[in-house]
C-alpha positions, 0 to 999 in steps of 0.5 A, a space after each residue: 439220158 435218152 427219153 422213152 419217146 426217143 428210144 421208141 422212135 429209133 426202134 421203129 425206124 430200125 424195124 422199118 429200115 433194117 433186115 436182122 442178121 438172121 434174116 440176111 442169112 436166110 436170104 443168102 442160104 436160099 440164093 445159094 441153094 436156088 437153082 432157078 435163075 429168075 428166083 435167084 435174081 428176085 431174092 438178090 434184089 430184095 437183099 440188096 434193097 434191104 442193105 441199101 435201106 439199112 445204110 440210108 435208114 430209109 423204109 424197106 418198102 413203099 408200104 411202111 406198114 402199120 405199127 404193131 406193138 408188143 410189150 414184155 414186162 418183168 414181174 417187178 416192173 411197172 407199166 403206167 398210163 404215162 409210160 403207154 402215152 410216152 410210147 404212143 408219142 415215140 411211135 408218132 416220132 418214129 413215123 415222121 422220122 422213117 418216114 411212114 407213108 401217110 395212111 391215117 384216114 380222117 373223119 367219123 366211123 363211116 368216113 374211115 370206113 369208106 375213106 370219104 374223110 381223106 388222108 392225114 398228110 401227117 405220117 405221125 397220125 397213124 395210130 398203132 395197134 393196141 399193145 399186147 402185153 406179156 409177163 416175162 421172167 427177165 426184169 425188163 420192160 421191152 417193147 418190140 415194134 412190128 411194121 406190118 404191111 397191107 398185102 399180107 393182111 389181105 391175104 391173111 386168114 383166121 379160120 377153124 380147123 377140125 383137127 380129128 385128133 391129128 397134128 397131120 390134119 392141122 399141118 395139111 390144112 395150114 399148108 392148103 391155105 398157105 399155098 394160094 395165099 403165098 401165090 396171090 401175095 406177089 411179094 414173096 419169098 414169104 415167111 409164114 406166121 402162124 398162131 393156133 389158139 381157142 379164139 380168133 383173138 388168141 390165135 391172132 395174138 399168138 400169131 403176132 408173138 410168133 413174129 416177135 420171137 421168130 428166128 430164121 436160124 431156129 426152126 421147130 420140126 413143126 415149123 419145118 413141116 409147114 415150110 417144106 410142104 408150101 415149098 413143094 408148091 414150086 410157086 417161087 419168088 414172085 411166082 416165078 418158080 423155085 424151091 423158095 416160096 417160103 423162107 421160114 415158118 414162125 409158129 406159136 401153139 397156145 393153150 387149147 380146149 377139149 373141142 374138135 376145133 382149133 382156131 388157126 391165124 395165118 399171115 403170109 408175111 411179105 419179102 420184107 417181113 417180119 419187119 421187127 425191132 425191140 428196145 428196153 425202156 
């Protein structure tokens, strides 16, 4: 019987080394549709790199990412402290197997902030993010691992938007922030992840949920509007111009409050993200 730790480790390696089929299809569609020769070349290189990484089970990118964990739990299933510890152990195993880039900073609070403690050479010492837990109708305990890189985190934005009782205002504000974020990221084409909630925590959690459930082959009208408007910027892959600055938008709108403000979290996921895989435990 395969242990929980082994299942989690294999899931992490798959997340960090493999494009999903919808992701591959999105690149192939964009390449076939793109008239800019330089943009096509960039997207072919990204896809070719992904196919080699999948074959060799090697990292998609030198920035192997921070593990972000999303746990779906059926109403009759039980999550124990022991299970959470097994997941943590499996993440460490997976980081060593991938292998993940050593990124854990040693030391106390000050030393971790200024990096004076130095790097831990053990890839497995990299702590995952806190686990987000969602109740689902299925009778499962399913873990999704997202390997999230530093570049998109640097260009990500969480800010208030005064909606003025108009979805158009919110869309236009997201687009106005996404265009410079995409152009400054560099490693594009991007996938935009958007969460809209009542607080910074909720908006960011919804943004992560959007990445967990996002499908390049299924885009809502809201998501398509954002993608199309950002692509009008003609930034293109690596900023070389073209129609495909963004391959898709993954958005999740949560509960809202009676207020003139919406809190929007935006992540311009790099050309390899969302690096994602799931496993039932």
